C-alpha positions in Angstrom: 31.3 -8.9 0.9 28.4 -9.4 -1.4 30.1 -12.3 -3.2 30.9 -14.0 0.2 27.4 -13.5 1.5 25.9 -14.9 -1.6 28.1 -18.0 -1.6 27.3 -18.6 2.1 23.6 -18.3 1.4 23.7 -20.8 -1.4 25.8 -23.1 0.8 23.2 -23.2 3.5 20.5 -24.0 0.9 22.5 -26.7 -0.7 23.4 -28.3 2.6 19.8 -28.8 3.6 18.4 -31.9 1.8 14.8 -31.7 3.0 12.3 -28.9 3.4 9.5 -28.0 5.8 7.7 -25.2 7.5 9.0 -23.7 10.7 5.5 -22.8 11.8 2.4 -24.1 10.1 -0.2 -21.3 10.0 -2.1 -22.6 7.0 -5.2 -23.2 9.2 -4.9 -19.9 11.1 -8.0 -17.7 10.7 -5.8 -14.7 10.2 -4.6 -16.2 6.9 -8.1 -16.6 5.5 -10.1 -13.8 7.0 -10.3 -10.2 5.6 -11.9 -7.3 7.6 -11.4 -4.5 5.1 -14.1 -5.9 2.7 -17.0 -5.0 5.1 -17.8 -1.9 7.2 -19.2 -4.2 9.9 -15.8 -4.8 11.4 -16.4 -8.6 11.2 -14.2 -10.7 9.1 -15.2 -12.3 5.8 -13.6 -15.6 4.5 -11.3 -14.6 1.7 -12.0 -17.7 -0.3 -15.7 -16.8 -0.6 -15.5 -13.1 -0.9 -17.2 -12.0 -4.2 -14.6 -9.3 -4.8 -10.9 -9.2 -5.7 -8.8 -9.2 -2.6 -5.4 -10.3 -1.4 -4.1 -11.0 2.2 -0.3 -10.9 2.8 0.1 -12.6 6.1 2.6 -12.0 8.9 4.2 -15.4 8.0 4.6 -14.3 4.3 6.1 -10.9 5.4 8.6 -12.8 7.5 9.4 -15.4 4.8 10.2 -12.7 2.3 12.2 -10.7 4.9 10.1 -7.7 4.1 11.6 -4.4 5.5 9.9 -1.9 3.2 6.1 -2.6 2.9 5.9 -1.3 -0.7 8.3 -4.1 -1.8 5.9 -6.9 -0.9 3.0 -5.1 -2.6 4.8 -5.9 -5.8 3.5 -9.5 -5.2 -0.1 -8.4 -5.3 -2.0 -8.8 -8.6 -3.0 -5.5 -10.2 -0.4 -3.4 -8.3 2.4 -1.4 -9.9 5.0 0.4 -7.7 7.0 3.5 -8.6 9.8 4.6 -6.2 11.6 7.8 -7.0 15.2 7.2 -6.1 16.4 5.2 -3.2 14.7 3.8 -0.1 12.8 6.6 1.6 12.1 8.3 -1.7 8.5 9.0 -2.7 6.8 5.7 -3.5 3.5 5.6 -5.4 1.1 2.6 -5.7 -1.3 2.2 -8.6 -4.0 -0.5 -8.6 -5.4 -1.6 -11.9 -4.1 1.4 -13.7 -5.6 4.0 -11.3 -3.7 7.1 -10.2 -1.7 6.8 -7.1 -4.0 9.1 -5.2 -6.9 6.9 -6.1 -5.7 4.3 -3.6 -6.9 4.6 0.0 -4.2 3.6 2.5 -5.2 2.6 6.0 -2.8 1.9 8.9 -4.6 -0.1 11.5 -7.9 1.3 10.1 -6.6 4.9 10.2 -6.7 7.0 7.0 -3.0 7.7 6.4 -3.0 10.0 3.3 -1.3 13.4 3.6 -4.2 15.8 3.5 -2.2 18.3 1.4 -1.1 15.8 -1.3 -4.3 13.7 -1.1 -2.3 10.5 -1.1 0.0 8.4 1.1 3.7 8.1 0.4 4.4 4.4 0.8 8.1 5.2 1.0 7.6 6.3 4.6 6.1 2.9 5.7 8.6 0.4 7.0 7.5 -3.1 8.1 6.7 -3.9 11.7 7.2 -7.3 13.3 4.0 -9.3 13.3 1.9 -7.4 10.8 -0.3 -8.2 7.8 -1.6 -6.4 4.7 -5.0 -6.6 3.2 -5.6 -5.3 -0.4 -9.0 -4.8 -1.8 -9.1 -4.0 -5.6 -11.8 -2.2 -7.6 -14.0 0.8 -6.8 -14.7 0.9 -3.0 -15.9 4.4 -2.5 -19.4 3.1 -1.5 -17.6 1.8 1.7 -14.9 4.3 2.2 -15.7 7.5 0.2 -13.1 9.6 -1.6 -9.7 8.1 -2.5 -10.9 4.5 -3.0 -11.3 4.5 -6.8 -8.6 1.9 -7.4 -8.9 0.1 -4.2 -7.9 0.0 -0.5 -4.7 -1.1 1.2 -5.0 -1.8 5.0 -1.7 -2.4 6.9 -2.6 -4.0 10.2 -0.3 -4.7 13.2 -1.3 -7.8 15.1 -2.7 -7.5 18.6 -1.2 -9.0 21.8 -3.7 -11.9 21.7 -3.0 -12.6 18.0 0.8 -12.7 18.4 2.0 -12.7 22.0 5.7 -12.8 22.9 8.8 -10.7 22.8 11.2 -10.4 19.9 14.2 -8.3 18.6 16.0 -8.2 15.3 19.1 -6.6 14.0 20.6 -6.8 10.5 23.2 -5.0 8.4 24.4 -5.2 4.8 25.0 -3.4 1.5 24.9 0.4 1.1 25.8 0.9 4.8 22.4 -0.4 5.9 21.5 -1.1 9.5 18.0 -2.2 10.5 16.5 -3.0 13.9 13.1 -4.0 15.1 11.6 -5.0 18.5 8.2 -6.1 19.7 6.6 -6.8 23.1 3.1 -8.2 23.2 0.9 -10.2 25.5 -2.4 -10.6 27.2 -3.5 -10.8 30.8 -7.1 -11.2 31.8 -9.2 -8.5 30.1 -6.2 -6.6 28.8 -3.9 -7.2 25.8 -1.1 -5.0 24.4 1.4 -4.9 21.6 4.2 -2.4 21.3 6.5 -2.5 18.3 9.1 -0.4 16.7 11.4 -0.5 13.6 14.4 1.6 12.5 15.9 1.5 9.0 19.1 3.4 8.2 21.0 3.3 4.9 23.8 5.3 3.4 22.3 4.6 0.0 23.6 4.7 -3.5 23.8 7.1 -6.4 20.4 7.7 -8.0 21.6 10.0 -10.8 22.7 8.4 -14.0 26.5 8.6 -13.8 26.3 10.3 -10.4 28.4 9.8 -7.4 26.3 11.2 -4.5 24.9 8.4 -2.3 21.2 9.0 -1.5 20.5 7.6 2.0 17.7 7.8 4.5 16.6 7.2 8.1 13.2 5.7 8.7 11.4 5.1 12.0 8.0 3.5 12.7 6.5 2.7 16.1 3.1 1.4 17.1 1.2 0.8 20.3 -2.0 -1.2 20.2 -4.1 -1.7 23.4 -7.4 -3.6 24.0 -9.5 -3.8 27.1 -12.5 -6.1 27.4 -14.1 -5.6 30.8 -17.2 -7.6 29.8 -17.9 -10.2 27.1 -20.0 -7.7 25.1 -17.8 -4.6 25.5 -14.3 -3.7 24.3 -12.2 -0.5 24.2 -9.3 -0.3 21.7 -6.6 2.2 21.1 -3.9 2.6 18.5 -1.1 5.2 18.4 1.5 5.2 15.6 4.5 7.5 15.0 6.4 7.6 11.7 9.5 9.6 10.7 11.5 9.7 7.5 14.6 11.8 6.7 15.6 11.0 3.1 18.1 12.6 0.8 16.9 13.3 -2.7 18.2 14.4 -6.1 16.7 17.1 -8.4 16.6 17.4 -12.1 19.0 19.7 -14.0 17.1 23.0 -14.4 19.5 24.8 -16.7 18.1 24.8 -20.3 21.6 25.3 -21.6 22.9 22.1 -20.0 23.2 18.9 -22.0 21.6 17.1 -19.1 18.7 19.4 -18.8 15.7 17.5 -17.3 17.9 14.5 -16.2 18.4 13.6 -12.5 21.7 15.0 -11.3 23.7 15.0 -8.0 22.1 17.7 -5.8 24.1 18.1 -2.6 22.1 19.4 0.4 18.7 18.3 -1.0 16.6 16.2 1.3 13.1 16.0 2.9 11.6 15.1 6.2 8.2 13.5 6.8 6.8 13.3 10.3 3.4 11.8 11.1 1.4 10.9 14.1 -1.8 8.7 13.9 -4.3 7.7 16.6 -7.5 5.8 17.0 -9.8 5.1 19.9 -12.9 2.9 19.6 -15.6 1.4 21.8 -17.5 -1.7 20.7 -20.7 -2.9 22.3 -22.4 -6.2 21.2 -25.9 -7.5 22.0 -28.2 -10.3 21.1 -25.5 -13.0 21.6 -23.0 -11.1 19.4 -25.3 -10.7 16.5 -25.7 -6.9 16.9 -22.5 -4.9 17.0 -22.2 -1.1 17.6 -18.9 0.7 17.3 -18.1 4.3 18.0 -14.6 5.5 17.0 -12.5 8.6 16.6 -9.2 8.9 14.7 -6.7 11.6 13.7 -3.6 12.0 11.6 -1.1 14.8 11.7 1.5 15.1 9.0 4.3 17.6 8.5 6.5 17.4 5.4 9.5 19.7 4.8 11.9 19.9 1.8 15.4 21.4 1.8 18.0 22.3 -0.8 21.5 23.6 -0.7 20.2 27.1 0.3 18.0 25.8 3.2 14.3 25.3 3.7 12.5 25.1 0.3 9.0 23.9 0.7 6.6 22.4 3.3 3.1 21.7 4.5 1.2 20.6 7.5 -2.0 18.6 7.3 -4.5 17.2 9.8 -7.4 14.9 9.5 -10.1 14.3 12.2 -12.7 11.6 11.7 -15.5 10.2 13.8 -17.6 7.1 12.9 -20.5 5.2 14.2 -21.1 1.7 12.8 -24.1 -0.5 13.6 -24.2 -4.0 12.2 -26.9 -6.7 12.6 -26.5 -10.3 11.6 -29.5 -12.6 11.4 -30.7 -15.8 9.7 -29.7 -19.4 10.0 -26.5 -21.4 9.4 -27.8 -22.1 5.9 -28.8 -18.5 5.0 -27.1 -15.7 6.8 -27.8 -11.9 6.4 -25.8 -8.9 7.6 -27.1 -5.3 7.5 -24.6 -2.5 8.3 -25.1 1.2 8.6 -22.4 3.8 9.1 -22.0 7.5 9.7 -18.6 9.1 9.0 -17.8 12.7 9.8 -14.4 14.0 8.6 -12.5 17.2 8.5 -9.3 17.8 6.6 -7.2 20.9 6.9 -3.8 22.1 5.7 -1.4 25.0 6.0 1.3 25.7 3.4 4.5 26.6 5.4 6.8 27.2 2.4 8.7 30.5 2.2 7.4 33.0 -0.3 9.2 33.4 -3.6 7.7 36.9 -4.3 6.2 35.6 -7.5 2.7 36.8 -8.3 1.8 33.2 -8.8 2.8 32.1 -5.3 0.7 29.4 -3.8 -1.9 30.2 -1.1 -0.2 30.2 2.4 -3.2 30.4 4.7 -5.3 27.6 6.2 -8.1 25.8 4.4 -10.3 23.0 5.6 -13.0 20.7 4.2 -15.9 18.9 6.0 -17.5 15.8 4.8 -20.4 13.7 6.1 -20.8 10.2 4.7 -23.8 7.9 5.2 -23.2 4.2 4.4 -25.5 1.3 3.9 -24.3 -2.3 3.3 -26.1 -5.7 2.9 -24.3 -9.0 2.8 -25.8 -12.5 2.1 -24.5 -16.0 2.4 -26.7 -18.9 1.2 -24.9 -22.2 0.7 -22.5 -21.7 -2.1 -23.8 -18.2 -2.9 -22.3 -15.0 -1.4 -23.4 -11.5 -2.4 -23.9 -8.0 -1.3 -24.5 -4.4 -2.1 -23.4 -1.1 -0.6 -24.3 2.6 -1.1 -22.8 5.8 0.2 -24.0 9.4 0.2 -21.3 12.1 0.8 -22.4 15.6 1.8 -19.3 17.9 1.2 -19.0 21.6 2.0 -16.5 22.2 -0.8 -17.5 19.9 -3.6 -20.7 18.6 -5.1 -22.5 15.9 -3.1 -22.1 12.4 -4.5 -23.6 9.0 -4.3 -21.5 5.9 -4.9 -22.6 2.3 -5.0 -21.4 -1.3 -5.5 -23.0 -4.7 -6.1 -21.1 -8.1 -6.1 -22.0 -11.8 -6.1 -20.2 -15.1 -6.2 -21.2 -18.8 -6.4 -19.2 -21.9 -5.6 -20.2 -24.9 -7.7 -19.9 -28.5 -6.5 -16.8 -28.9 -8.6 -15.0 -26.4 -6.4 -15.3 -23.8 -9.1 -16.2 -20.3 -7.9 -17.5 -17.6 -10.2 -17.8 -14.0 -9.1 -18.7 -10.6 -10.5 -19.0 -7.0 -9.3 -19.8 -3.5 -10.5 -19.0 -0.3 -8.6 -18.5 3.4 -8.8 -15.9 5.7 -7.2 -15.0 9.3 -6.5 -11.8 11.2 -5.7 -11.9 14.8 -4.5 -9.0 17.2 -5.6 -6.1 17.6 -3.3 -5.2 20.9 -1.7 -2.0 21.2 -3.8 -4.2 20.9 -6.9 -6.6 23.5 -5.6 -4.0 26.0 -4.4 -0.6 25.2 -6.0 3.0 24.7 -4.9 5.2 27.2 -3.2 7.4 28.1 -6.1 4.8 29.6 -8.3 5.7 27.1 -11.1 2.5 25.1 -10.4 -0.6 27.3 -10.2 -3.6 25.8 -8.4 -7.1 25.6 -9.8 -9.9 26.1 -7.1 -12.6 25.3 -9.7 -11.5 21.6 -10.1 -14.3 19.0 -10.0 -13.9 15.6 -8.3 -12.9 12.7 -10.5 -15.4 9.9 -11.0 -15.0 6.2 -11.9 -17.1 3.2 -12.7 -16.1 -0.3 -13.4 -16.9 -4.0 -13.4 -15.1 -7.3 -13.0 -15.8 -11.0 -13.6 -13.7 -13.9 -12.5 -13.4 -17.6 -11.9 -11.3 -19.6 -9.4 -10.7 -23.4 -9.4 -9.5 -25.4 -6.5 -7.8 -28.8 -6.8 -6.6 -31.5 -4.4 -8.8 -30.4 -1.5 -7.6 -26.8 -1.7 -3.9 -27.6 -2.0 -3.8 -25.9 -5.4 -5.9 -22.9 -6.6 -5.8 -21.0 -9.8 -7.9 -18.0 -10.7 -8.4 -15.3 -13.4 -10.3 -12.0 -13.2 -11.1 -9.6 -16.0 -11.7 -5.9 -15.0 -12.8 -2.9 -16.9 -13.0 0.7 -15.6 -13.6 4.2 -16.9 -12.5 7.5 -15.2 -14.2 10.8 -16.1 -13.2 14.4 -15.2 -9.6 13.2 -14.7 -7.4 15.8 -13.1 -4.2 16.3 -15.2 -1.5 18.9 -15.5 -1.7 21.3 -18.5 0.9 23.7 -19.8 -0.9 26.5 -21.6 1.0 28.9 -23.8 2.6 31.4 -23.7 4.3 30.8 -20.3 3.8 27.0 -20.2 3.2 27.3 -16.5 1.8 24.1 -15.0 -1.7 24.1 -13.8 -4.3 21.3 -13.1 -7.5 20.9 -15.1 -10.3 18.4 -15.6 -10.1 16.4 -18.8 -13.0 16.3 -21.2 -12.0 12.8 -22.4 -12.3 9.5 -20.6 -9.4 7.5 -19.1 -10.0 3.7 -19.6 -8.4 0.7 -17.9 -9.0 -2.9 -18.6 -7.0 -6.1 -18.1 -6.6 -9.6 -16.6 -5.3 -10.7 -13.3 -4.2 -14.4 -13.0 -3.3 -16.0 -9.6 -2.0 -19.4 -8.7 -1.0 -21.0 -5.4 0.3 -24.5 -4.7 1.0 -26.4 -1.5 1.3 -30.1 -2.4 3.0 -30.9 0.9 3.7 -29.0 4.1 7.3 -28.4 3.1 6.5 -26.5 -0.2 4.6 -23.3 -0.7 4.4 -21.6 -4.1 2.5 -18.5 -5.2 2.4 -16.7 -8.6 0.5 -13.8 -10.0 0.4 -12.1 -13.4 -1.4 -8.9 -14.5 -1.9 -7.6 -18.0 -3.1 -4.0 -18.1 -4.2 -1.7 -20.9 -4.6 1.8 -19.5 -5.1 4.7 -22.0 -6.2 8.3 -22.0 -7.9 9.2 -25.3 -6.1 6.3 -26.9 -2.6 7.1 -25.5 -0.9 4.7 -23.0 -0.8 6.2 -19.5 2.6 6.6 -17.8 4.1 4.5 -15.0 1.7 1.6 -15.7 3.5 -1.4 -17.1 1.5 -3.5 -19.5 2.7 -6.7 -17.9 3.6 -7.5 -14.3 4.4 -10.9 -12.8 5.6 -12.2 -9.4 6.7 -15.7 -8.3 7.4 -16.8 -4.7 8.6 -20.3 -3.7 9.3 -21.2 -0.1 10.8 -24.4 1.1 11.0 -25.6 4.7 13.2 -28.2 6.5 11.6 -31.2 8.2 13.2 -30.3 11.5 11.3 -27.0 11.3 14.5 -24.9 11.6 15.4 -23.9 8.1 13.5 -22.1 5.3 14.5 -20.5 2.1 12.4 -18.3 -0.3 13.0 -17.5 -3.9 11.3 -14.3 -5.2 11.1 -13.4 -8.9 9.5 -10.1 -10.0 8.9 -9.0 -13.6 8.1 -5.5 -14.6 7.1 -4.9 -18.2 7.9 -1.9 -20.4 6.8 1.4 -18.9 6.1 4.8 -20.5 7.2 7.8 -18.5 7.4 11.6 -18.9 10.7 13.6 -19.1 11.1 17.3 -18.9 14.0 17.5 -21.3 12.5 20.1 -23.5 13.5 23.7 -22.6 9.9 24.8 -22.8 9.2 22.6 -19.8 6.5 20.7 -21.7 7.0 17.0 -20.9 8.0 14.5 -23.6 7.3 10.8 -23.5 10.0 8.2 -23.0 10.0 4.4 -22.7 11.7 2.4 -20.0 12.8 -1.1 -20.7 11.3 -4.2 -18.9 13.3 -5.8 -16.1 13.3 -9.0 -14.0 14.6 -9.0 -10.4 15.5 -12.1 -8.4 15.8 -12.2 -4.6 16.9 -15.2 -2.5 16.8 -15.5 1.2 17.2 -18.1 4.0 16.8 -18.3 7.7 17.9 -20.9 10.2 16.7 -21.4 13.8 19.8 -22.3 15.9 17.7 -22.7 19.1 14.0 -22.3 20.0 14.8 -18.6 20.7 17.7 -17.6 18.5 17.9 -17.6 14.7 20.1 -16.2 11.9 19.0 -15.0 8.5 20.3 -13.6 5.2 19.2 -12.5 1.8 20.4 -11.3 -1.5 18.4 -8.7 -3.5 18.7 -8.2 -7.2 20.7 -11.4 -7.4 21.9 -10.9 -11.0 22.8 -7.2 -10.6 20.2 -6.0 -13.2 20.4 -2.4 -14.2 17.0 -0.8 -14.6 14.8 2.3 -14.0 11.2 2.4 -12.9 11.2 6.3 -13.0 12.9 8.2 -15.8 16.6 8.9 -15.1 16.6 7.6 -11.5 19.2 4.9 -11.2 18.3 1.9 -9.0 20.5 -0.4 -6.8 22.5 -3.3 -8.0 23.0 -6.6 -6.2 22.9 -6.3 -2.4 23.3 -8.7 0.5 22.0 -8.4 4.1 22.2 -10.6 7.2 21.2 -10.6 10.8 20.0 -12.3 13.9 16.7 -12.5 15.7 15.8 -13.5 19.2 12.2 -14.4 20.3 10.7 -15.7 23.5 
């Protein structure tokens, strides 16, 4: 089936002599505006933002036939992705060498991290129809508080006014995969709505080296977004999202006498479920001809994660987050010189309950309830004066569990008459310990440390971008340098070598270069490429799961009749260091995973104005690789389907 699908896909591409875009959105503001870079809620033009940011548009998600959001994040400079096992397995994102829990993930502006783990598992996020992704790199705690040391990822579903219409999609393919999605959106008078849902099922493939057990999953995501504007200066907005993942997993061999001790092995009956509900309600009032905006919002997240093995329920937790914010932003000045002042107050409560069964061990994790309150005060100033853009932000956090902190950031950029833009920034960040680090796991093999201190970061960047041919070609390069202090790590003290977290006394350092290039010489051709070189060390030792070199290339060609398009994606992942627990003492040893290059090819054809067919081949050359030690990855795979839209 794979060979037939591959040949058919190539035949479609070869039979089309000319290329063009099915829908030209190059001038659409949603492609050039980013809202995550400012607490004001107003958009900032990406091309003039004096910070490192990337916007992946709805059009690009569609062109690359994105089904798992973490896959398209591999095309963002500075980002490395580690997925443990098959689709649905725990997926971690690191930005510029940061830890995965140093990346703040927002879904339609809602903080999505599991309060217990202190990070968001990207493996539970499947792509919606009509969505976009904004990525802000560098220390952003001065805007968003804890978790934003490495940067911010904001996954945004489009509203009914931004993307009206009705659509449905179904596809199938390798590994017993079946995927569906549907969306209904529109606007009528003062009201607009968007309801979307996606389901992804796969039988999976063996993830243990030499194993035979297929690791499959079921993933569901559904979002409702409503807006009501009864007056020109007043708007009510609501978002409700549901997410569910049921994913099989494999464990490592825990028998020290086994020749495969510490390696991933087939583990029948082992799986986990992750259920989450997110909500947001906001009211926005503007005055002074739209120059003064006031927004009051409340949001919540409720996450339950349970793990099972062959004997039944094994571990689990419940976590909730409640957050209220008031933001007031005032814009003044002239067309030549524009100022924007923003103040924000954030109140947040996080709480958790460990629901794992007791093991009877004297080192059992805490099983009661704990909560943490935090009050954040934010001030931000933004300036635009001709070719100059700049700004500063500061945040004070009053926390009832950890020491109060102040974080800040300054940034500036200038565009020369030669269409050369230079930009620089300096910022600080903070990350509070997670509950599992404070109170441990359920098994007693990981003992919590309630005396942990928050991690702190500081860093700077400087870059230059150059535009050619009236913006049809742009190249850029940014150098970044960061330092992390009080890093939380896992120690294994003798004589029992029981894992426990502690704060390091040495510094963790990250520096590197991000290079980007985009080219659109004619409407029918769109090319994008990124490259990142990273040097991340802890006391001179390379940190794990951070490849030194990452690159991505995407080329999309469109037919002149606006019915056919094809996209070639090439992703390179350099050599990675990882840890392996192959020593009977359970003390980890370091291993090296070889570099790999993956090639994907897809195509879609619009048979009528409402009906289209599409197909893709992933890992075209059937490369064998690992991005986490001893977890096998899929070979070549083919998928195809149909879409209807009206």
